[in-house]
C-alpha positions as CSV (number, residue, x, y, z in Angstrom):
1,M,-43.2,-70.8,71.3
2,K,-42.6,-74.5,70.6
3,L,-45.6,-76.8,70.9
4,E,-44.4,-80.1,72.3
5,T,-45.0,-83.0,74.8
6,N,-43.1,-86.1,75.8
7,F,-46.3,-88.1,76.1
8,I,-46.5,-91.2,73.9
9,Y,-49.9,-92.3,72.6
10,T,-50.9,-95.9,71.7
11,D,-54.5,-95.6,70.5
12,R,-57.1,-93.1,69.5
13,R,-58.0,-92.1,73.1
14,T,-54.5,-91.5,74.2
15,K,-53.8,-89.7,70.9
16,A,-56.5,-87.2,72.0
17,H,-54.5,-86.7,75.2
18,Y,-51.3,-86.2,73.2
19,I,-53.0,-83.5,71.1
20,Y,-54.3,-81.7,74.2
21,L,-51.0,-81.8,76.0
22,K,-49.1,-80.6,72.9
23,Y,-51.5,-77.9,71.6
24,Q,-53.5,-76.9,74.7
25,S,-52.2,-73.3,74.5
26,I,-54.0,-72.8,71.2
27,L,-57.0,-75.1,71.7
28,V,-59.3,-72.2,72.8
29,G,-62.4,-70.7,71.3
30,D,-64.4,-72.5,68.7
31,V,-62.7,-75.8,67.9
32,L,-63.7,-78.1,64.9
33,D,-62.4,-81.7,65.1
34,I,-62.7,-83.3,61.7
35,G,-62.7,-87.1,61.7
36,A,-63.3,-86.9,65.4
37,D,-64.1,-90.6,65.9
38,Q,-65.5,-90.8,69.5
39,C,-64.7,-87.2,70.2
40,Y,-62.1,-88.1,72.9
41,L,-60.5,-84.7,72.6
42,K,-63.7,-83.0,74.0
43,E,-63.0,-84.8,77.4
44,Y,-59.8,-82.7,77.8
45,L,-61.0,-79.3,76.7
46,G,-62.3,-77.0,79.4
47,D,-64.6,-74.0,79.4
48,N,-62.2,-72.0,77.2
49,A,-63.2,-74.1,74.1
50,K,-66.4,-74.8,72.4
51,Y,-65.9,-78.2,70.7
52,I,-67.6,-79.6,67.6
53,G,-66.8,-83.1,66.3
54,V,-67.6,-84.2,62.8
55,G,-67.0,-87.5,61.0
56,L,-68.8,-90.8,60.4
57,H,-70.1,-93.8,62.3
58,S,-70.3,-92.5,65.8
59,D,-73.2,-91.4,68.0
60,K,-70.7,-89.1,69.8
61,L,-70.4,-86.8,66.9
62,D,-72.1,-83.4,66.6
63,L,-72.4,-83.9,62.8
64,E,-72.1,-86.8,60.5
65,I,-70.5,-85.9,57.2
66,D,-68.9,-87.8,54.3
67,L,-65.9,-85.8,53.3
68,E,-65.7,-87.6,50.0
69,K,-69.1,-86.2,48.9
70,Q,-69.8,-83.2,51.1
71,S,-68.1,-79.9,51.8
72,L,-67.9,-78.6,55.4
73,P,-71.3,-76.9,56.0
74,Y,-69.7,-73.9,57.7
75,E,-69.0,-70.3,56.6
76,D,-65.5,-69.0,55.9
77,N,-63.5,-68.2,59.1
78,S,-65.9,-69.9,61.4
79,F,-63.5,-71.6,63.8
80,D,-60.5,-70.6,65.9
81,V,-58.9,-74.0,65.5
82,V,-59.6,-76.8,63.0
83,L,-58.1,-80.2,63.6
84,C,-57.7,-83.0,61.1
85,C,-55.5,-85.7,62.5
86,D,-54.7,-88.9,60.7
87,V,-57.7,-88.4,58.4
88,L,-56.6,-86.9,55.1
89,E,-54.8,-90.1,54.0
90,H,-58.1,-91.9,54.1
91,I,-59.7,-89.5,51.6
92,E,-59.6,-89.6,47.8
93,N,-60.1,-85.8,47.4
94,I,-57.4,-84.9,49.9
95,H,-56.5,-81.7,48.2
96,A,-60.0,-80.3,48.3
97,V,-60.5,-81.3,51.9
98,F,-57.3,-79.7,53.0
99,D,-58.4,-76.5,51.3
100,E,-61.7,-76.8,53.2
101,L,-59.8,-76.9,56.6
102,C,-58.1,-73.7,55.7
103,R,-61.3,-72.0,54.5
104,V,-63.4,-72.6,57.7
105,S,-60.5,-71.7,60.0
106,K,-60.0,-68.1,61.1
107,K,-56.8,-68.8,62.9
108,Y,-55.2,-72.2,63.3
109,V,-55.2,-75.5,61.5
110,I,-53.7,-78.6,63.0
111,V,-53.0,-81.5,60.6
112,S,-51.2,-84.9,61.0
113,L,-50.2,-87.4,58.3
114,P,-48.6,-90.8,58.9
115,N,-45.5,-92.2,57.3
116,P,-46.4,-95.1,55.0
117,H,-42.7,-95.8,54.2
118,S,-42.1,-96.8,57.8
119,V,-45.1,-99.1,57.6
120,F,-43.6,-100.8,54.6
121,W,-40.2,-101.1,56.2
122,S,-41.8,-102.7,59.3
123,H,-43.5,-105.2,56.9
124,L,-40.1,-106.1,55.3
125,K,-38.6,-106.7,58.8
126,H,-41.5,-108.4,60.6
127,G,-43.8,-109.8,58.0
128,D,-47.6,-109.4,57.6
129,Y,-49.5,-107.0,59.8
130,N,-51.7,-110.0,60.9
131,E,-52.8,-113.3,59.6
132,H,-55.3,-111.9,57.2
133,Q,-53.7,-108.5,56.4
134,H,-50.6,-107.8,54.4
135,I,-49.9,-104.2,55.5
136,K,-52.1,-102.1,57.7
137,F,-54.5,-100.0,55.7
138,Y,-52.9,-101.2,52.4
139,G,-52.8,-104.5,50.5
140,L,-55.7,-106.2,48.7
141,P,-58.2,-107.8,51.2
142,L,-60.7,-110.4,50.0
143,E,-63.7,-108.2,50.7
144,K,-63.9,-104.4,50.3
145,P,-62.8,-102.8,53.6
146,E,-64.7,-100.2,55.4
147,D,-61.7,-98.0,55.5
148,R,-58.2,-97.8,53.9
149,H,-55.4,-95.4,53.1
150,K,-55.8,-93.9,49.7
151,W,-52.3,-92.5,49.4
152,F,-48.8,-93.9,49.8
153,F,-46.1,-91.2,50.5
154,S,-43.0,-90.3,52.4
155,T,-42.7,-87.8,55.2
156,K,-40.8,-85.6,52.8
157,E,-43.8,-85.6,50.4
158,A,-46.2,-85.0,53.2
159,E,-44.3,-81.9,54.4
160,R,-44.0,-80.6,50.8
161,F,-47.8,-81.1,50.3
162,I,-48.6,-79.3,53.5
163,R,-46.3,-76.4,52.8
164,Y,-47.6,-76.0,49.2
165,R,-51.2,-76.0,50.1
166,A,-50.8,-73.9,53.2
167,K,-49.2,-71.2,51.0
168,K,-51.9,-71.6,48.4
169,N,-54.6,-71.0,51.1
170,N,-52.8,-68.0,52.7
171,M,-51.7,-70.0,55.8
172,E,-48.3,-69.6,57.4
173,I,-46.4,-72.5,58.9
174,V,-46.2,-72.2,62.7
175,Q,-44.5,-75.6,63.3
176,I,-43.8,-78.9,61.6
177,D,-42.4,-81.8,63.6
178,V,-42.3,-85.6,63.3
179,E,-42.5,-88.4,65.8
180,G,-39.3,-90.3,66.3
181,S,-37.1,-87.8,64.5
182,N,-34.0,-89.6,65.6
183,P,-34.0,-93.1,64.1
184,P,-32.4,-95.9,66.1
185,K,-29.0,-97.2,65.2
186,V,-29.2,-99.7,62.3
187,G,-27.6,-103.1,62.9
188,V,-25.4,-104.9,60.4
189,T,-28.3,-107.1,59.2
190,E,-30.6,-104.1,58.6
191,K,-27.8,-102.3,56.8
192,L,-27.4,-105.2,54.4
193,I,-31.2,-105.4,53.8
194,F,-31.3,-101.6,53.2
195,K,-28.3,-101.7,50.9
196,F,-29.1,-104.8,48.8
197,L,-32.9,-105.1,49.0
198,L,-34.1,-101.5,48.8
199,R,-31.2,-100.1,46.7
200,K,-30.8,-103.0,44.3
201,Y,-34.1,-104.7,43.9
202,F,-36.6,-101.9,44.7
203,Y,-35.0,-99.7,42.1
204,L,-38.2,-97.6,41.9
205,L,-37.4,-96.3,45.4
206,P,-33.8,-95.1,44.9
207,H,-34.0,-92.2,47.3
208,V,-35.4,-93.9,50.4
209,S,-33.5,-92.7,53.4
210,N,-32.9,-94.3,56.8
211,R,-34.7,-91.4,58.5
212,N,-37.8,-91.9,56.3
213,L,-37.9,-95.6,57.3
214,Y,-38.1,-94.9,61.0
215,I,-39.8,-91.6,61.7
216,G,-43.5,-91.7,62.4
217,T,-46.4,-89.3,62.0
218,L,-45.8,-85.7,60.8
219,W,-47.7,-82.9,62.7
220,A,-48.2,-79.4,61.3
221,V,-49.7,-76.2,62.8
222,L,-50.8,-73.6,60.3
223,K,-52.0,-70.0,61.0
224,K,-54.0,-67.8,58.7
225,E,-51.8,-65.0,57.4
226,V,-54.6,-62.4,57.4
227,S,-56.9,-62.7,60.4
228,Y,-60.7,-62.7,60.0
229,K,-60.9,-59.3,61.8
230,N,-58.3,-57.6,59.7
231,A,-59.9,-58.9,56.5
232,N,-63.2,-57.2,57.4
233,K,-61.8,-53.8,58.4
């Protein structure tokens, strides 16, 4: 069974719609949404799911929690599905939080991670993100930002991280896919930039690939190898 949708999201609300359309077949039972923002996903779930949204800075949340300082206040194997979408890259203790996702899930974990390499490539082509910001979620703002990405990685690294920690937490990989897996044709100018700028001057990034420059967010579905019921027989 392949989990997929052709829907394209453009903001946090439409991303919730994307998640529902893509994963609706497994979004049943007790669902924990970590970093839930305004709990948009709850709007799409029917009576087959009991939704709990946790995070910070929203009156829509069921629980406010600072993942940098607090563990998830739930017992092992508490939820049928645990979601953590575009959240881990904002957290310093990303490894511990990933393990927490697996701990409180009794069946599925859905995780997404962005591709910072494509953000950097976009900056090289188009310039600053806006008048006051060099690169979205990166750079050095004049005042301490409320939020930023704590990690800079390629999609290849993100997949390796997920596979490694999934195995460490007795989770099997159900599916890993990326947005925009077929990069557009590169024009002559971009080929020259890629060849001479990245390869010659950015010598610390000798293995940057065309694919890594264009693909977007990586999505992964994990499943607990030993079910909660079997573990208690």
